[in-house]
Chimera marker file (.cmm) of the C-alpha trace (Angstrom):
<marker_set name="trace">
<marker id="1" x="-96.317" y="-104.555" z="227.711" r="1" g="1" b="0" radius="0.5"/>
<marker id="2" x="-98.026" y="-103.062" z="224.706" r="1" g="1" b="0" radius="0.5"/>
<marker id="3" x="-101.383" y="-104.352" z="225.096" r="1" g="1" b="0" radius="0.5"/>
<marker id="4" x="-101.349" y="-102.681" z="229.067" r="1" g="1" b="0" radius="0.5"/>
<marker id="5" x="-100.535" y="-99.531" z="226.865" r="1" g="1" b="0" radius="0.5"/>
<marker id="6" x="-103.432" y="-99.919" z="225.012" r="1" g="1" b="0" radius="0.5"/>
<marker id="7" x="-105.994" y="-100.745" z="227.796" r="1" g="1" b="0" radius="0.5"/>
<marker id="8" x="-104.475" y="-97.413" z="229.616" r="1" g="1" b="0" radius="0.5"/>
<marker id="9" x="-105.426" y="-95.348" z="226.449" r="1" g="1" b="0" radius="0.5"/>
<marker id="10" x="-108.356" y="-96.569" z="225.801" r="1" g="1" b="0" radius="0.5"/>
<marker id="11" x="-109.343" y="-95.972" z="229.413" r="1" g="1" b="0" radius="0.5"/>
<marker id="12" x="-108.253" y="-92.376" z="229.279" r="1" g="1" b="0" radius="0.5"/>
<marker id="13" x="-109.840" y="-91.872" z="226.123" r="1" g="1" b="0" radius="0.5"/>
<marker id="14" x="-113.301" y="-93.385" z="227.510" r="1" g="1" b="0" radius="0.5"/>
<marker id="15" x="-113.117" y="-90.725" z="230.835" r="1" g="1" b="0" radius="0.5"/>
<marker id="16" x="-112.326" y="-88.002" z="228.131" r="1" g="1" b="0" radius="0.5"/>
<marker id="17" x="-115.240" y="-88.676" z="225.950" r="1" g="1" b="0" radius="0.5"/>
<marker id="18" x="-117.430" y="-88.736" z="229.025" r="1" g="1" b="0" radius="0.5"/>
<marker id="19" x="-116.583" y="-85.556" z="230.535" r="1" g="1" b="0" radius="0.5"/>
<marker id="20" x="-117.317" y="-83.531" z="226.583" r="1" g="1" b="0" radius="0.5"/>
<marker id="21" x="-119.511" y="-80.273" z="227.315" r="1" g="1" b="0" radius="0.5"/>
<marker id="22" x="-121.866" y="-78.632" z="225.464" r="1" g="1" b="0" radius="0.5"/>
<marker id="23" x="-122.698" y="-75.297" z="225.764" r="1" g="1" b="0" radius="0.5"/>
<marker id="24" x="-125.782" y="-75.229" z="223.749" r="1" g="1" b="0" radius="0.5"/>
<marker id="25" x="-124.145" y="-72.028" z="221.794" r="1" g="1" b="0" radius="0.5"/>
<marker id="26" x="-127.277" y="-72.229" z="219.482" r="1" g="1" b="0" radius="0.5"/>
<marker id="27" x="-129.104" y="-68.552" z="218.370" r="1" g="1" b="0" radius="0.5"/>
<marker id="28" x="-132.578" y="-68.867" z="219.464" r="1" g="1" b="0" radius="0.5"/>
<marker id="29" x="-133.263" y="-65.136" z="219.145" r="1" g="1" b="0" radius="0.5"/>
<marker id="30" x="-130.835" y="-61.471" z="218.966" r="1" g="1" b="0" radius="0.5"/>
<marker id="31" x="-131.317" y="-58.195" z="217.892" r="1" g="1" b="0" radius="0.5"/>
<marker id="32" x="-130.228" y="-54.244" z="219.166" r="1" g="1" b="0" radius="0.5"/>
<marker id="33" x="-131.810" y="-51.103" z="219.856" r="1" g="1" b="0" radius="0.5"/>
<marker id="34" x="-132.779" y="-48.911" z="217.012" r="1" g="1" b="0" radius="0.5"/>
<marker id="35" x="-131.172" y="-46.411" z="218.945" r="1" g="1" b="0" radius="0.5"/>
<marker id="36" x="-127.287" y="-45.549" z="219.260" r="1" g="1" b="0" radius="0.5"/>
<marker id="37" x="-125.337" y="-44.550" z="222.184" r="1" g="1" b="0" radius="0.5"/>
<marker id="38" x="-124.251" y="-40.653" z="222.581" r="1" g="1" b="0" radius="0.5"/>
<marker id="39" x="-120.461" y="-41.642" z="223.230" r="1" g="1" b="0" radius="0.5"/>
<marker id="40" x="-119.119" y="-44.993" z="222.178" r="1" g="1" b="0" radius="0.5"/>
<marker id="41" x="-116.139" y="-44.694" z="224.367" r="1" g="1" b="0" radius="0.5"/>
<marker id="42" x="-117.951" y="-44.191" z="227.394" r="1" g="1" b="0" radius="0.5"/>
<marker id="43" x="-120.130" y="-46.806" z="226.949" r="1" g="1" b="0" radius="0.5"/>
<marker id="44" x="-117.989" y="-49.274" z="225.669" r="1" g="1" b="0" radius="0.5"/>
<marker id="45" x="-115.567" y="-48.167" z="228.720" r="1" g="1" b="0" radius="0.5"/>
<marker id="46" x="-119.068" y="-49.630" z="230.589" r="1" g="1" b="0" radius="0.5"/>
<marker id="47" x="-120.097" y="-52.489" z="228.947" r="1" g="1" b="0" radius="0.5"/>
<marker id="48" x="-116.165" y="-53.794" z="229.307" r="1" g="1" b="0" radius="0.5"/>
<marker id="49" x="-116.810" y="-53.173" z="233.136" r="1" g="1" b="0" radius="0.5"/>
<marker id="50" x="-120.080" y="-54.691" z="233.240" r="1" g="1" b="0" radius="0.5"/>
<marker id="51" x="-119.188" y="-57.933" z="230.968" r="1" g="1" b="0" radius="0.5"/>
<marker id="52" x="-116.110" y="-58.375" z="233.512" r="1" g="1" b="0" radius="0.5"/>
<marker id="53" x="-118.383" y="-58.031" z="237.037" r="1" g="1" b="0" radius="0.5"/>
<marker id="54" x="-120.571" y="-60.923" z="234.929" r="1" g="1" b="0" radius="0.5"/>
<marker id="55" x="-117.843" y="-62.756" z="234.328" r="1" g="1" b="0" radius="0.5"/>
<marker id="56" x="-116.297" y="-62.898" z="238.199" r="1" g="1" b="0" radius="0.5"/>
<marker id="57" x="-120.053" y="-64.092" z="238.840" r="1" g="1" b="0" radius="0.5"/>
<marker id="58" x="-120.136" y="-66.552" z="236.677" r="1" g="1" b="0" radius="0.5"/>
<marker id="59" x="-116.775" y="-68.070" z="237.390" r="1" g="1" b="0" radius="0.5"/>
<marker id="60" x="-117.800" y="-67.833" z="241.103" r="1" g="1" b="0" radius="0.5"/>
<marker id="61" x="-120.541" y="-70.665" z="240.211" r="1" g="1" b="0" radius="0.5"/>
<marker id="62" x="-123.969" y="-68.708" z="239.707" r="1" g="1" b="0" radius="0.5"/>
<marker id="63" x="-125.849" y="-68.784" z="236.972" r="1" g="1" b="0" radius="0.5"/>
<marker id="64" x="-127.440" y="-65.783" z="236.600" r="1" g="1" b="0" radius="0.5"/>
<marker id="65" x="-125.897" y="-62.345" z="237.193" r="1" g="1" b="0" radius="0.5"/>
<marker id="66" x="-126.420" y="-58.664" z="236.940" r="1" g="1" b="0" radius="0.5"/>
<marker id="67" x="-124.286" y="-55.846" z="236.539" r="1" g="1" b="0" radius="0.5"/>
<marker id="68" x="-124.513" y="-52.250" z="235.759" r="1" g="1" b="0" radius="0.5"/>
<marker id="69" x="-121.420" y="-49.385" z="235.491" r="1" g="1" b="0" radius="0.5"/>
<marker id="70" x="-123.508" y="-45.774" z="235.367" r="1" g="1" b="0" radius="0.5"/>
<marker id="71" x="-120.292" y="-43.738" z="234.883" r="1" g="1" b="0" radius="0.5"/>
<marker id="72" x="-120.158" y="-41.055" z="232.189" r="1" g="1" b="0" radius="0.5"/>
<marker id="73" x="-122.487" y="-40.113" z="229.707" r="1" g="1" b="0" radius="0.5"/>
<marker id="74" x="-123.635" y="-43.774" z="228.627" r="1" g="1" b="0" radius="0.5"/>
<marker id="75" x="-124.306" y="-46.212" z="231.563" r="1" g="1" b="0" radius="0.5"/>
<marker id="76" x="-124.129" y="-49.776" z="230.935" r="1" g="1" b="0" radius="0.5"/>
<marker id="77" x="-126.059" y="-52.303" z="232.251" r="1" g="1" b="0" radius="0.5"/>
<marker id="78" x="-126.279" y="-55.992" z="231.525" r="1" g="1" b="0" radius="0.5"/>
<marker id="79" x="-127.694" y="-59.314" z="232.557" r="1" g="1" b="0" radius="0.5"/>
<marker id="80" x="-126.777" y="-63.168" z="232.004" r="1" g="1" b="0" radius="0.5"/>
<marker id="81" x="-128.957" y="-66.408" z="232.679" r="1" g="1" b="0" radius="0.5"/>
<marker id="82" x="-127.463" y="-69.876" z="232.379" r="1" g="1" b="0" radius="0.5"/>
<marker id="83" x="-129.273" y="-72.612" z="232.159" r="1" g="1" b="0" radius="0.5"/>
<marker id="84" x="-129.163" y="-74.884" z="235.349" r="1" g="1" b="0" radius="0.5"/>
<marker id="85" x="-128.112" y="-78.139" z="233.741" r="1" g="1" b="0" radius="0.5"/>
<marker id="86" x="-124.730" y="-76.710" z="232.117" r="1" g="1" b="0" radius="0.5"/>
<marker id="87" x="-121.710" y="-77.389" z="233.699" r="1" g="1" b="0" radius="0.5"/>
<marker id="88" x="-120.170" y="-73.942" z="235.077" r="1" g="1" b="0" radius="0.5"/>
<marker id="89" x="-117.326" y="-73.986" z="232.173" r="1" g="1" b="0" radius="0.5"/>
<marker id="90" x="-120.375" y="-74.602" z="229.997" r="1" g="1" b="0" radius="0.5"/>
<marker id="91" x="-122.314" y="-71.806" z="231.360" r="1" g="1" b="0" radius="0.5"/>
<marker id="92" x="-118.770" y="-69.487" z="230.981" r="1" g="1" b="0" radius="0.5"/>
<marker id="93" x="-118.245" y="-70.514" z="227.206" r="1" g="1" b="0" radius="0.5"/>
<marker id="94" x="-121.918" y="-69.746" z="226.099" r="1" g="1" b="0" radius="0.5"/>
<marker id="95" x="-121.246" y="-66.671" z="227.937" r="1" g="1" b="0" radius="0.5"/>
<marker id="96" x="-117.910" y="-66.086" z="226.123" r="1" g="1" b="0" radius="0.5"/>
<marker id="97" x="-120.081" y="-66.878" z="222.592" r="1" g="1" b="0" radius="0.5"/>
<marker id="98" x="-122.458" y="-64.119" z="223.355" r="1" g="1" b="0" radius="0.5"/>
<marker id="99" x="-120.332" y="-61.133" z="224.612" r="1" g="1" b="0" radius="0.5"/>
<marker id="100" x="-118.862" y="-61.224" z="221.128" r="1" g="1" b="0" radius="0.5"/>
<marker id="101" x="-121.989" y="-61.664" z="219.462" r="1" g="1" b="0" radius="0.5"/>
<marker id="102" x="-123.844" y="-58.977" z="221.005" r="1" g="1" b="0" radius="0.5"/>
<marker id="103" x="-120.947" y="-56.622" z="220.443" r="1" g="1" b="0" radius="0.5"/>
<marker id="104" x="-121.677" y="-56.483" z="216.800" r="1" g="1" b="0" radius="0.5"/>
<marker id="105" x="-124.885" y="-54.438" z="217.450" r="1" g="1" b="0" radius="0.5"/>
<marker id="106" x="-122.361" y="-51.610" z="218.658" r="1" g="1" b="0" radius="0.5"/>
<marker id="107" x="-123.475" y="-48.887" z="218.734" r="1" g="1" b="0" radius="0.5"/>
<marker id="108" x="-126.809" y="-49.557" z="219.910" r="1" g="1" b="0" radius="0.5"/>
<marker id="109" x="-127.556" y="-48.414" z="223.644" r="1" g="1" b="0" radius="0.5"/>
<marker id="110" x="-129.681" y="-52.299" z="224.087" r="1" g="1" b="0" radius="0.5"/>
<marker id="111" x="-129.192" y="-55.870" z="222.891" r="1" g="1" b="0" radius="0.5"/>
<marker id="112" x="-129.735" y="-59.113" z="223.369" r="1" g="1" b="0" radius="0.5"/>
<marker id="113" x="-128.968" y="-62.435" z="222.477" r="1" g="1" b="0" radius="0.5"/>
<marker id="114" x="-130.323" y="-65.745" z="223.587" r="1" g="1" b="0" radius="0.5"/>
<marker id="115" x="-128.957" y="-69.080" z="222.910" r="1" g="1" b="0" radius="0.5"/>
<marker id="116" x="-130.262" y="-72.097" z="223.722" r="1" g="1" b="0" radius="0.5"/>
<marker id="117" x="-128.083" y="-72.675" z="226.863" r="1" g="1" b="0" radius="0.5"/>
<marker id="118" x="-127.646" y="-69.036" z="228.165" r="1" g="1" b="0" radius="0.5"/>
<marker id="119" x="-128.907" y="-65.396" z="227.261" r="1" g="1" b="0" radius="0.5"/>
<marker id="120" x="-126.724" y="-61.773" z="227.592" r="1" g="1" b="0" radius="0.5"/>
<marker id="121" x="-129.137" y="-58.687" z="227.364" r="1" g="1" b="0" radius="0.5"/>
<marker id="122" x="-127.662" y="-55.115" z="227.382" r="1" g="1" b="0" radius="0.5"/>
<marker id="123" x="-131.176" y="-53.317" z="228.151" r="1" g="1" b="0" radius="0.5"/>
<marker id="124" x="-132.111" y="-49.541" z="227.290" r="1" g="1" b="0" radius="0.5"/>
<marker id="125" x="-132.745" y="-48.835" z="230.308" r="1" g="1" b="0" radius="0.5"/>
<marker id="126" x="-134.111" y="-45.462" z="229.513" r="1" g="1" b="0" radius="0.5"/>
<marker id="127" x="-136.191" y="-46.267" z="227.109" r="1" g="1" b="0" radius="0.5"/>
<marker id="128" x="-137.711" y="-49.346" z="229.841" r="1" g="1" b="0" radius="0.5"/>
<marker id="129" x="-137.901" y="-46.321" z="232.438" r="1" g="1" b="0" radius="0.5"/>
<marker id="130" x="-139.926" y="-44.296" z="230.156" r="1" g="1" b="0" radius="0.5"/>
<marker id="131" x="-142.105" y="-46.947" z="229.108" r="1" g="1" b="0" radius="0.5"/>
<marker id="132" x="-141.156" y="-46.519" z="225.522" r="1" g="1" b="0" radius="0.5"/>
<marker id="133" x="-140.621" y="-50.277" z="223.453" r="1" g="1" b="0" radius="0.5"/>
<marker id="134" x="-137.008" y="-50.749" z="225.325" r="1" g="1" b="0" radius="0.5"/>
<marker id="135" x="-135.391" y="-54.248" z="224.999" r="1" g="1" b="0" radius="0.5"/>
<marker id="136" x="-136.747" y="-56.169" z="228.043" r="1" g="1" b="0" radius="0.5"/>
<marker id="137" x="-134.393" y="-59.084" z="229.747" r="1" g="1" b="0" radius="0.5"/>
<marker id="138" x="-135.107" y="-62.514" z="228.130" r="1" g="1" b="0" radius="0.5"/>
<marker id="139" x="-135.083" y="-64.965" z="230.945" r="1" g="1" b="0" radius="0.5"/>
<marker id="140" x="-135.096" y="-68.885" z="230.412" r="1" g="1" b="0" radius="0.5"/>
<marker id="141" x="-137.654" y="-70.473" z="232.577" r="1" g="1" b="0" radius="0.5"/>
<marker id="142" x="-138.773" y="-74.256" z="232.568" r="1" g="1" b="0" radius="0.5"/>
<marker id="143" x="-142.627" y="-74.069" z="232.487" r="1" g="1" b="0" radius="0.5"/>
<marker id="144" x="-144.488" y="-75.604" z="234.960" r="1" g="1" b="0" radius="0.5"/>
<marker id="145" x="-145.392" y="-79.160" z="234.377" r="1" g="1" b="0" radius="0.5"/>
<marker id="146" x="-143.180" y="-79.541" z="231.003" r="1" g="1" b="0" radius="0.5"/>
<marker id="147" x="-141.162" y="-82.428" z="230.033" r="1" g="1" b="0" radius="0.5"/>
<marker id="148" x="-137.613" y="-82.944" z="228.904" r="1" g="1" b="0" radius="0.5"/>
<marker id="149" x="-135.243" y="-79.372" z="228.156" r="1" g="1" b="0" radius="0.5"/>
<marker id="150" x="-137.351" y="-75.717" z="229.350" r="1" g="1" b="0" radius="0.5"/>
<marker id="151" x="-137.877" y="-73.446" z="226.420" r="1" g="1" b="0" radius="0.5"/>
<marker id="152" x="-137.149" y="-69.996" z="226.503" r="1" g="1" b="0" radius="0.5"/>
<marker id="153" x="-139.876" y="-67.623" z="227.802" r="1" g="1" b="0" radius="0.5"/>
<marker id="154" x="-139.502" y="-63.929" z="227.017" r="1" g="1" b="0" radius="0.5"/>
<marker id="155" x="-140.648" y="-60.929" z="229.357" r="1" g="1" b="0" radius="0.5"/>
<marker id="156" x="-142.333" y="-58.141" z="227.552" r="1" g="1" b="0" radius="0.5"/>
<marker id="157" x="-141.317" y="-57.294" z="223.974" r="1" g="1" b="0" radius="0.5"/>
<marker id="158" x="-137.629" y="-57.484" z="222.637" r="1" g="1" b="0" radius="0.5"/>
<link id1="1" id2="2" r="1" g="1" b="0" radius="0.2"/>
<link id1="2" id2="3" r="1" g="1" b="0" radius="0.2"/>
<link id1="3" id2="4" r="1" g="1" b="0" radius="0.2"/>
<link id1="4" id2="5" r="1" g="1" b="0" radius="0.2"/>
<link id1="5" id2="6" r="1" g="1" b="0" radius="0.2"/>
<link id1="6" id2="7" r="1" g="1" b="0" radius="0.2"/>
<link id1="7" id2="8" r="1" g="1" b="0" radius="0.2"/>
<link id1="8" id2="9" r="1" g="1" b="0" radius="0.2"/>
<link id1="9" id2="10" r="1" g="1" b="0" radius="0.2"/>
<link id1="10" id2="11" r="1" g="1" b="0" radius="0.2"/>
<link id1="11" id2="12" r="1" g="1" b="0" radius="0.2"/>
<link id1="12" id2="13" r="1" g="1" b="0" radius="0.2"/>
<link id1="13" id2="14" r="1" g="1" b="0" radius="0.2"/>
<link id1="14" id2="15" r="1" g="1" b="0" radius="0.2"/>
<link id1="15" id2="16" r="1" g="1" b="0" radius="0.2"/>
<link id1="16" id2="17" r="1" g="1" b="0" radius="0.2"/>
<link id1="17" id2="18" r="1" g="1" b="0" radius="0.2"/>
<link id1="18" id2="19" r="1" g="1" b="0" radius="0.2"/>
<link id1="19" id2="20" r="1" g="1" b="0" radius="0.2"/>
<link id1="20" id2="21" r="1" g="1" b="0" radius="0.2"/>
<link id1="21" id2="22" r="1" g="1" b="0" radius="0.2"/>
<link id1="22" id2="23" r="1" g="1" b="0" radius="0.2"/>
<link id1="23" id2="24" r="1" g="1" b="0" radius="0.2"/>
<link id1="24" id2="25" r="1" g="1" b="0" radius="0.2"/>
<link id1="25" id2="26" r="1" g="1" b="0" radius="0.2"/>
<link id1="26" id2="27" r="1" g="1" b="0" radius="0.2"/>
<link id1="27" id2="28" r="1" g="1" b="0" radius="0.2"/>
<link id1="28" id2="29" r="1" g="1" b="0" radius="0.2"/>
<link id1="29" id2="30" r="1" g="1" b="0" radius="0.2"/>
<link id1="30" id2="31" r="1" g="1" b="0" radius="0.2"/>
<link id1="31" id2="32" r="1" g="1" b="0" radius="0.2"/>
<link id1="32" id2="33" r="1" g="1" b="0" radius="0.2"/>
<link id1="33" id2="34" r="1" g="1" b="0" radius="0.2"/>
<link id1="34" id2="35" r="1" g="1" b="0" radius="0.2"/>
<link id1="35" id2="36" r="1" g="1" b="0" radius="0.2"/>
<link id1="36" id2="37" r="1" g="1" b="0" radius="0.2"/>
<link id1="37" id2="38" r="1" g="1" b="0" radius="0.2"/>
<link id1="38" id2="39" r="1" g="1" b="0" radius="0.2"/>
<link id1="39" id2="40" r="1" g="1" b="0" radius="0.2"/>
<link id1="40" id2="41" r="1" g="1" b="0" radius="0.2"/>
<link id1="41" id2="42" r="1" g="1" b="0" radius="0.2"/>
<link id1="42" id2="43" r="1" g="1" b="0" radius="0.2"/>
<link id1="43" id2="44" r="1" g="1" b="0" radius="0.2"/>
<link id1="44" id2="45" r="1" g="1" b="0" radius="0.2"/>
<link id1="45" id2="46" r="1" g="1" b="0" radius="0.2"/>
<link id1="46" id2="47" r="1" g="1" b="0" radius="0.2"/>
<link id1="47" id2="48" r="1" g="1" b="0" radius="0.2"/>
<link id1="48" id2="49" r="1" g="1" b="0" radius="0.2"/>
<link id1="49" id2="50" r="1" g="1" b="0" radius="0.2"/>
<link id1="50" id2="51" r="1" g="1" b="0" radius="0.2"/>
<link id1="51" id2="52" r="1" g="1" b="0" radius="0.2"/>
<link id1="52" id2="53" r="1" g="1" b="0" radius="0.2"/>
<link id1="53" id2="54" r="1" g="1" b="0" radius="0.2"/>
<link id1="54" id2="55" r="1" g="1" b="0" radius="0.2"/>
<link id1="55" id2="56" r="1" g="1" b="0" radius="0.2"/>
<link id1="56" id2="57" r="1" g="1" b="0" radius="0.2"/>
<link id1="57" id2="58" r="1" g="1" b="0" radius="0.2"/>
<link id1="58" id2="59" r="1" g="1" b="0" radius="0.2"/>
<link id1="59" id2="60" r="1" g="1" b="0" radius="0.2"/>
<link id1="60" id2="61" r="1" g="1" b="0" radius="0.2"/>
<link id1="61" id2="62" r="1" g="1" b="0" radius="0.2"/>
<link id1="62" id2="63" r="1" g="1" b="0" radius="0.2"/>
<link id1="63" id2="64" r="1" g="1" b="0" radius="0.2"/>
<link id1="64" id2="65" r="1" g="1" b="0" radius="0.2"/>
<link id1="65" id2="66" r="1" g="1" b="0" radius="0.2"/>
<link id1="66" id2="67" r="1" g="1" b="0" radius="0.2"/>
<link id1="67" id2="68" r="1" g="1" b="0" radius="0.2"/>
<link id1="68" id2="69" r="1" g="1" b="0" radius="0.2"/>
<link id1="69" id2="70" r="1" g="1" b="0" radius="0.2"/>
<link id1="70" id2="71" r="1" g="1" b="0" radius="0.2"/>
<link id1="71" id2="72" r="1" g="1" b="0" radius="0.2"/>
<link id1="72" id2="73" r="1" g="1" b="0" radius="0.2"/>
<link id1="73" id2="74" r="1" g="1" b="0" radius="0.2"/>
<link id1="74" id2="75" r="1" g="1" b="0" radius="0.2"/>
<link id1="75" id2="76" r="1" g="1" b="0" radius="0.2"/>
<link id1="76" id2="77" r="1" g="1" b="0" radius="0.2"/>
<link id1="77" id2="78" r="1" g="1" b="0" radius="0.2"/>
<link id1="78" id2="79" r="1" g="1" b="0" radius="0.2"/>
<link id1="79" id2="80" r="1" g="1" b="0" radius="0.2"/>
<link id1="80" id2="81" r="1" g="1" b="0" radius="0.2"/>
<link id1="81" id2="82" r="1" g="1" b="0" radius="0.2"/>
<link id1="82" id2="83" r="1" g="1" b="0" radius="0.2"/>
<link id1="83" id2="84" r="1" g="1" b="0" radius="0.2"/>
<link id1="84" id2="85" r="1" g="1" b="0" radius="0.2"/>
<link id1="85" id2="86" r="1" g="1" b="0" radius="0.2"/>
<link id1="86" id2="87" r="1" g="1" b="0" radius="0.2"/>
<link id1="87" id2="88" r="1" g="1" b="0" radius="0.2"/>
<link id1="88" id2="89" r="1" g="1" b="0" radius="0.2"/>
<link id1="89" id2="90" r="1" g="1" b="0" radius="0.2"/>
<link id1="90" id2="91" r="1" g="1" b="0" radius="0.2"/>
<link id1="91" id2="92" r="1" g="1" b="0" radius="0.2"/>
<link id1="92" id2="93" r="1" g="1" b="0" radius="0.2"/>
<link id1="93" id2="94" r="1" g="1" b="0" radius="0.2"/>
<link id1="94" id2="95" r="1" g="1" b="0" radius="0.2"/>
<link id1="95" id2="96" r="1" g="1" b="0" radius="0.2"/>
<link id1="96" id2="97" r="1" g="1" b="0" radius="0.2"/>
<link id1="97" id2="98" r="1" g="1" b="0" radius="0.2"/>
<link id1="98" id2="99" r="1" g="1" b="0" radius="0.2"/>
<link id1="99" id2="100" r="1" g="1" b="0" radius="0.2"/>
<link id1="100" id2="101" r="1" g="1" b="0" radius="0.2"/>
<link id1="101" id2="102" r="1" g="1" b="0" radius="0.2"/>
<link id1="102" id2="103" r="1" g="1" b="0" radius="0.2"/>
<link id1="103" id2="104" r="1" g="1" b="0" radius="0.2"/>
<link id1="104" id2="105" r="1" g="1" b="0" radius="0.2"/>
<link id1="105" id2="106" r="1" g="1" b="0" radius="0.2"/>
<link id1="106" id2="107" r="1" g="1" b="0" radius="0.2"/>
<link id1="107" id2="108" r="1" g="1" b="0" radius="0.2"/>
<link id1="108" id2="109" r="1" g="1" b="0" radius="0.2"/>
<link id1="109" id2="110" r="1" g="1" b="0" radius="0.2"/>
<link id1="110" id2="111" r="1" g="1" b="0" radius="0.2"/>
<link id1="111" id2="112" r="1" g="1" b="0" radius="0.2"/>
<link id1="112" id2="113" r="1" g="1" b="0" radius="0.2"/>
<link id1="113" id2="114" r="1" g="1" b="0" radius="0.2"/>
<link id1="114" id2="115" r="1" g="1" b="0" radius="0.2"/>
<link id1="115" id2="116" r="1" g="1" b="0" radius="0.2"/>
<link id1="116" id2="117" r="1" g="1" b="0" radius="0.2"/>
<link id1="117" id2="118" r="1" g="1" b="0" radius="0.2"/>
<link id1="118" id2="119" r="1" g="1" b="0" radius="0.2"/>
<link id1="119" id2="120" r="1" g="1" b="0" radius="0.2"/>
<link id1="120" id2="121" r="1" g="1" b="0" radius="0.2"/>
<link id1="121" id2="122" r="1" g="1" b="0" radius="0.2"/>
<link id1="122" id2="123" r="1" g="1" b="0" radius="0.2"/>
<link id1="123" id2="124" r="1" g="1" b="0" radius="0.2"/>
<link id1="124" id2="125" r="1" g="1" b="0" radius="0.2"/>
<link id1="125" id2="126" r="1" g="1" b="0" radius="0.2"/>
<link id1="126" id2="127" r="1" g="1" b="0" radius="0.2"/>
<link id1="127" id2="128" r="1" g="1" b="0" radius="0.2"/>
<link id1="128" id2="129" r="1" g="1" b="0" radius="0.2"/>
<link id1="129" id2="130" r="1" g="1" b="0" radius="0.2"/>
<link id1="130" id2="131" r="1" g="1" b="0" radius="0.2"/>
<link id1="131" id2="132" r="1" g="1" b="0" radius="0.2"/>
<link id1="132" id2="133" r="1" g="1" b="0" radius="0.2"/>
<link id1="133" id2="134" r="1" g="1" b="0" radius="0.2"/>
<link id1="134" id2="135" r="1" g="1" b="0" radius="0.2"/>
<link id1="135" id2="136" r="1" g="1" b="0" radius="0.2"/>
<link id1="136" id2="137" r="1" g="1" b="0" radius="0.2"/>
<link id1="137" id2="138" r="1" g="1" b="0" radius="0.2"/>
<link id1="138" id2="139" r="1" g="1" b="0" radius="0.2"/>
<link id1="139" id2="140" r="1" g="1" b="0" radius="0.2"/>
<link id1="140" id2="141" r="1" g="1" b="0" radius="0.2"/>
<link id1="141" id2="142" r="1" g="1" b="0" radius="0.2"/>
<link id1="142" id2="143" r="1" g="1" b="0" radius="0.2"/>
<link id1="143" id2="144" r="1" g="1" b="0" radius="0.2"/>
<link id1="144" id2="145" r="1" g="1" b="0" radius="0.2"/>
<link id1="145" id2="146" r="1" g="1" b="0" radius="0.2"/>
<link id1="146" id2="147" r="1" g="1" b="0" radius="0.2"/>
<link id1="147" id2="148" r="1" g="1" b="0" radius="0.2"/>
<link id1="148" id2="149" r="1" g="1" b="0" radius="0.2"/>
<link id1="149" id2="150" r="1" g="1" b="0" radius="0.2"/>
<link id1="150" id2="151" r="1" g="1" b="0" radius="0.2"/>
<link id1="151" id2="152" r="1" g="1" b="0" radius="0.2"/>
<link id1="152" id2="153" r="1" g="1" b="0" radius="0.2"/>
<link id1="153" id2="154" r="1" g="1" b="0" radius="0.2"/>
<link id1="154" id2="155" r="1" g="1" b="0" radius="0.2"/>
<link id1="155" id2="156" r="1" g="1" b="0" radius="0.2"/>
<link id1="156" id2="157" r="1" g="1" b="0" radius="0.2"/>
<link id1="157" id2="158" r="1" g="1" b="0" radius="0.2"/>
</marker_set>
């Protein structure tokens, strides 16, 4: 009887180790704008709303999402992108870690966090529109002809 219990326990442990996750939360790049928002309360409310929208998209199984909240004096725009090979749960875990880290750049009006598994950006929309050195979105894309894992490729300066 005890042998049967040990065998069942061994099978359960084997199944659990097969399902290990790895959201690849290794920082590749991070940074924030040198410009601050004018109304931190407005900006944080808008930012929280965009992060909620992004999380909803990720929970729906998407690996790329953008969101905007153009309310009040300080609008918020955000974008998240996960590697396609991550599980949905790992993508959400990576986003959660990036969300936590990107908040440390407050009160900057733009910031980015790039992990191995995902990227999260809060672009300085005004700076980008006016052609100044605003933050651009980092995109994680595979390089054609490359073998193994894709490497981060950044659009513009940031």
